[in-house]
N, C-alpha and C positions, 0 to 999 in steps of 0.2 A: 504493499499498497504506500504510495507516494504521501509523503507528509512535509510539510513546512511551517513551523513553529519560530513567532520570532518573539523577542525577550529586550529587556533593556529602556523601554520607555519611562516616561515620569514625568513628572513637575520639578521645572530648571527655571532658574531665571534668566531674564533678557542678557547675554552674552556667556551663557554658560554652556556645557558640554555633554553630550551622552552620547555612548557607543548602544547602537543594536546590532542584535544579532539575530541570525537566521536558521537554526539549526534544521538539515533535510534528513530523510530517510524514504528507503523504498526503491532507489532509482541509483544510475551513475552521475554522479555527482560533477564529477571533474569533465565530464563531457557535453555541458551546457551553462547555457549564457543565464545572468538572472539581474532580474532589475528592482529596483525599489520603486514606490508609487505611493502618494498618500493620498488624502483625500480630508479635506480640513471642512467643518462644520458647515452645511447648509451651500457646498463646493462640488464641483464634480472631482473627480478621480484628476492627479497631477503626478506626470513621469518625474522622476527623482535621476535616479541613476541607472545605470546599467556596467555589467562587468564579464567579460570573456570568459572562455572555460580555463583559459592558462594564466586568468588575472592579468595580464599585462594591457590588456586592453581597456580602457574604463571611458563613460561618458558621463555625462552631468547638463542637468537643465542650467541654463542661465540666472537662474534665484539660487540656485545652491553651489555654484564653482567657486571654486577657491575656500568655501568654508566646509565641504562635506567631503570626502573621501571615502569611498566603497572599497573594499576589499575580499578575498576570501583564502580558507585555507581547505582547500581539497584534501591533505589529511583527517581533518574535524568534519569534512562534510558540510561547511558553515560559511555563510556570506556576512559579511559585518558592515555596518553604515556607521561610520563617524564622523559625527556634528558637533562643530564650534561653534562658536559666534551664534547661538542659536538668538532669533529673533522672537516676537511674538508671531508672525508670518508664517511661523514655524510649524505652529500648532495643527494637528493634522492627528488621524491614526496612518500610521505608516505599514504597508503591508510588502513582502517579499513574493516575487512570483518566479515563474521560469515557464518555457513551453517544451512539454516533451509534443512530439510527434507533433498531431492535432491537437492536442489540448494545451490549455494553460492551468498551471496548478500556482496557487492562492493560499497563503497562510491565514490567518484566523488575526492576524494585525495587533497592533501595540502602540496606546496614545501615549503622544507626545505632546506637553503642556509647557507653553513658554509663556509667563507671566511674574510679574510682578507683585 
């Protein structure tokens, strides 16, 4: 069974940092791209970042470039999102996903709240 489980969210003050994790199981982790997508209250989903299977290729939305870093540990089957210099507009539920064949798999999400 394919599983993606996000963790690491929480409440942080503006300017603070959080590291999100996406632990996976049920498939060959090292063969697939992963993405982080967020959804703020009352808004549609927003793509945040993606990483290729080796980790050498990474891509970021302009809104997070220079503040967020995506990475992966193929030995631990886990994808990370290091978030620095957080802003109130980063408040959202953060999801990781991956495409396997014709299906896209998502985790349950983790809430990030940036507030003073």
